[in-house]
N, C-alpha and C positions, 0 to 999 in steps of 0.2 A: 504494499500499500504505499507507505512513505519509505524514503531512505534519507540518510543523514548526508549533509554536505560533508566532504571529506575532512575538513578542518575541525569538525564538531566530535565531541566525546560521545561514546556508544551510549545508547538508551533507545527506548521504544516509546511510541505514543501510546496513549489509551486506544483500545480498539473501539471503532465506531465514531471517531472524531472527523473523518473526511467529508462525510455529508454536511456536517455543521460547518466546517470550514469554507466548503463550496458555497453554502447558502449565505454565509456572512460576507464572503468575497463579493457575491452577486447582489447583496444588499447595498453596495456602492454604486454599482453601474453594471449594465448588461456586458458580457465579455464572451468571447469564444474560448474554446477548451485550453489552448496553449497560453493565452493571456490569463486564464485563471490560475493554471499551474504557476506561472511567473510571479503572479500577484501574491500567492500564498508563500512562496519562496521568499520574495523580497520583504514582505509584511513581517515574515518571522524572523528577520535577520539572517536569512540564509541557513537556518537550522531545519526547517522542513522542505523536503522535496517530494512532489507529488508525481508518481511514475504514470505513464500514459496507460499502461495495463490497469491501473486502479481507477485513474481520472474518468476515462471515457465510459466504463460501466457504471460508474456512480452517477454520471451526468444522465446516462440513459434510464437508471432507476428513479432518479429524482423526477425527470420528465415523465415517465410512466405513471408515477404517484401523483402528478398534477402540481408538484412544488416548483417546476420550472416550465417556462415556454420558451420554445425555441423559435428562431427567426433567421433566415439566411441573409448574409450580408457580405461585405468585402473587408477583408482585415487590412490592418496598417501596411501590409506588404503587397496589396492589390491581389489578394487570393480569396476565392469564395470560401467563406467560413460560416459555421453555424454558431450564432450568438445565442446566449442564454439569459434570460430575465427572471426574477422571482415572480410568482404569482401571489395572490393574496393568501392562498393556502401555504406558500412557501415562507412568507414573511411570519405567519402564525406558527409554523414548525420551527423557524429559526429562533423565535421568542422562547418556545417550549425547551428546545435544545440548550439554548444559552442559560436559561433558569437552573435546568438540571446540571449543566457543566459547573455553574457556580457553586451548587449544593455540594456536588461531589468533590471538588477541589478543596472546598473549605474543610469537608469531612477528612479528606487525606491529609491536609495540612495539621489539622488537630491530632490525628494519630502520630504524624511524623514529629510533632512538637512535644508529645507526651513524654514524660520522664520515665 
């Protein structure tokens, strides 16, 4: 699903975060697949890298679930590309995912800080 940039220490992401990261990225603006992956990598400070083999199935899954709406357009390098935008259901799901993530990370932090 994710790989780490070569300069970063080893570690794994919590399973199931890719959908949330895609939804969050698309909450800012509609993007095509490659731009989504680039945005996640750049925004994470080069810590997260989304592999194509995980990204495109995730985009398809989110589209089928009605969370994303695709539209064909032209990318910045003049190539035909499928751009994705959040639907109302996608925005609602992002809110749910973000709330769950906040609760989970707070709980993990409490366990890690316990003496």
